[in-house]
C-alpha positions in Angstrom: 151.6 206.2 105.8 154.6 208.7 107.0 156.4 206.2 109.3 156.8 203.7 106.5 157.8 206.1 103.7 160.3 207.6 106.2 161.4 204.0 106.9 161.7 203.3 102.8 163.4 206.4 102.2 166.4 205.7 104.9 166.4 202.2 104.4 166.7 202.4 100.5 170.0 205.2 101.3 171.2 202.5 103.6 170.7 199.7 101.1 172.1 201.6 97.8 175.0 202.9 99.4 176.0 199.7 101.8 175.8 201.6 104.6 175.1 200.3 108.3 173.7 203.9 109.3 173.6 207.6 108.4 175.2 210.7 109.7 174.4 214.3 109.6 175.8 217.4 111.0 174.1 219.5 113.4 171.0 217.6 113.1 169.3 218.3 109.9 166.2 217.1 108.0 167.7 213.7 108.2 167.1 213.7 111.9 163.9 215.2 112.1 162.6 212.8 109.4 164.5 209.6 111.0 163.4 210.2 114.6 159.9 211.9 114.4 158.8 210.2 111.1 160.6 206.6 111.0 160.9 206.0 114.5 164.9 204.9 113.9 167.3 205.1 116.8 169.6 207.9 116.4 171.9 210.1 118.6 173.8 212.8 118.4 178.2 213.0 119.2 180.2 216.1 119.8 182.2 217.0 116.9 183.8 220.0 117.9 183.5 223.6 117.6 182.4 226.3 115.2 184.8 229.0 114.9 183.0 231.0 117.6 183.1 228.4 120.0 179.6 227.0 120.0 179.7 223.1 120.2 178.6 220.9 116.8 177.2 217.4 116.9 176.9 214.6 114.3 173.4 212.7 114.3 174.0 209.3 113.8 170.7 207.0 112.4 170.4 203.6 112.0 167.5 201.1 111.0 165.3 199.6 113.8 166.9 197.7 116.5 170.1 198.8 115.6 170.5 200.7 118.9 173.9 199.1 120.4 175.2 199.4 117.1 174.9 203.3 117.0 176.2 203.4 120.6 179.6 201.6 119.8 179.8 204.0 116.5 179.3 206.8 118.7 181.8 205.8 121.4 184.7 204.7 118.7 183.8 208.5 117.2 184.4 210.1 120.3 187.3 208.4 121.3 189.1 208.9 118.0 188.2 212.1 118.2 188.3 213.5 121.7 186.3 216.5 120.4 184.5 217.5 123.6 185.7 220.4 125.8 183.5 222.6 128.3 182.0 225.2 126.4 182.4 228.8 126.5 179.1 230.1 127.4 180.2 233.7 127.7 181.8 234.3 124.1 179.8 233.0 121.6 178.8 234.8 119.0 
């Protein structure tokens, strides 16, 4: 019941907004519901850094069997933004 409800919510958001996938910064409720509840594929892509140096990420979530589409989107996003750098673990605030 929980899985079907979560799938219906995600599928409804995608259909209503004519989207292929959903995105959320720093894995919020969207990430928890999609991966734990719906069982849909999701992944996190580096998205830069906070002012204190902590890394941030964008979670992308698709529907069933959307793994390849998510990987292509994540790769394109990473190539376009080049957000990664080694974290400065000594100076997080």
